[in-house]
C-alpha positions, 0 to 999 in steps of 0.5 A: 400470142394471146387473144381476148374476146372482151364484151363491155358497155361499148359492144364486142371487140378483140384485144391482143396482148403486147408488150406494152399491154392489150391493144385493140385489134381492127376487125372487120364488119362481118366479124362484129355482126356475126358476134353482135348483130345488134351492134351499130356500124362499126369503127375501129378505135384508134390505134387498132392494130392489124393482126399478122400472124407469122408461120407456124403461130399459135393462139390462145383465144380468151372468151368472156367469163360470163359466156361459160357455166362451170361446175363439177359433176359426177359424170360416168365414162361412157357418156364425157363424150356425148354432149347431150347426155352431159346436159341433162346430168346437169340441166337442173343447175342451169337457167338455159335449155340444155339444147342450146348449149355446147358442153365440154367435160374434163375429167378430174378424178374418179368420175368426177368432171369439170363441166363447161357450157356455152350457148351454141349460137355464139359458138357457131359465129365464133367458129365461122368467123375464126374459119374465114379468118383463118386465125390459127386459135388452138384453143378457146377458153373462158377467161377465169380458166387461165387461173387454174395452173396456179397452185393456190386452193383459190386464184382471184383475178381483178381485171378492171371492172371485172373479177375472175375467180377459179377454184381448186376444186375444178370451177370458175366464173367471172363476175362483176367488180361491183359485186366481189365483195359480198363474196369475199367472205365466202370464198374464206368460209372454210378458214373461218374456226373458233379459237378452239378448233383443232389443227386439222380445221386450220390445215383445211383452210383455203389459201388465196392468190391474188393477181391484178390488185391496184391501188383502187383495190386496197379495200378489196386487199384490206378485206381479204388479208382480215379474212385469209391473213397468211393465206394470202399471197399476192402477185406484184407481175402483170396478170396476164405475163404471169398467166401465160408463164404457166399455161398449157393450151393442151391442159386447158378447156378447149371449147373449140372441140366437137362440132367447132373444131377448127381446121387447120388446113392440114388435110390440104397441105397432106393431102398425099397421106391418105393415097400413100397409107391405101398404097402401102396397105394395098402392097402389104396385103399383097405381099401377104397374100403371096407369102400365104399362097407360097406357104400353101403351095410349099406345104403341098409340095412337101406333102407330095414329096413325103408319098413319093417318098413312101412309095419309093420306099416300098417299091425299093425297100432297100435303097435310100430315096434321092433328092430327085426321086424321079430321076432315081426311078427312071435310072432304075428303069433305064438300067432295067429295060437295058438288062430285060424289056419285060421288067421295065414293062411289068414295072411301068404297068404296075407304076400306071396301075398303083396311080389308077388305084391312088393308093387305096390303102395298098402296101407294097411289102416285097417285089421279086423279079425272075429274070429267066421267066420273065415274071414278077411276084408282089407281096401286098397288104390291102384293106380286103380281099376285093381290093387285091381282085381288083388290083389283079384285074387291072394288071391282067388288063394288058400283054400280061397276066396277073394271078392271085397266088395266096391271100392271108387274113391279117388282124387288120386287111389282108396281105396277099402274093400276086404273080405277073407273067 
């Protein structure tokens, strides 16, 4: 749906494009007074229609072209989203204080951008009324910007007592109809050339597309034909139909941006969305925590398993550890206790002392038990002699007596033989 905010001698009003042309829209007094405070008591014109938007309808709102200044300027990427920064970069080209203007920047190529400026006072009033009425307006653009999608270098739309001009360089303007003819020669300046001009100059001559010219515009059309010749293209269709056919709101300069972006009510419709996202995020974080904890404890268990296998290999160098080392060792102890209770008690003592010592760099090289004598001989490797003496002392604290039979110095540490009986 195409809506149009029109400002003329009779004041300000809203039009809607229908199959039979522009139709006035019935407005309430609040809307009119917000946008035109000096307006006399408002009465809707005869034949005004009540806007009835179907479900999922979208509307494009045209703003008076003389409300919006446009130009081309080099704007760094870092400043394009800062309205105040854009304003100060084009301040010398404006007649108003940049603090009172709302700016929009649209990139063209490189750092070149189209700049649009409109009075904040007007945008404040328009935004508040659109929010109040809940019109499904997806974009508000100046009238001349509808000409941008046309493929010609210059597009001219003669629109009643107004004329809208768009240049493919990225700027446009709206002027009063009576000021159009003095500008025509300026539009064709790039096409003027002497008889001896080269072909490159002719190829650079602009092409102009003309829309909306009627019978009363014969003088303008004749002058354009003289200035542009074959480079003039006239459209026979209604300008609004042709412009709507090629218009894409997402590619137009939507002035309802930044502070003036409309609330479409999606927050109320999708109230469940944010809680659902939060719940999913909590679930994912909790799952990651469980996975991390499981991985950590699995790593710790793997380390303990490796230590147990290493100790088993030291105690029983000729046997291979099974999946359940604890049960395997208990079986050895029970078997030994059945044949000799002394061996079982000595193994339990050795296991307890070894656990108290926590390895300490000790390495069991061999173990021999004499069942007839009831004594056990251990061959150990330790970092130093003091560690061997400490182990001997701990083994001698119980019912058994341990003695260091021999000790040899190695390249790294010492090797000692201990007898326990």
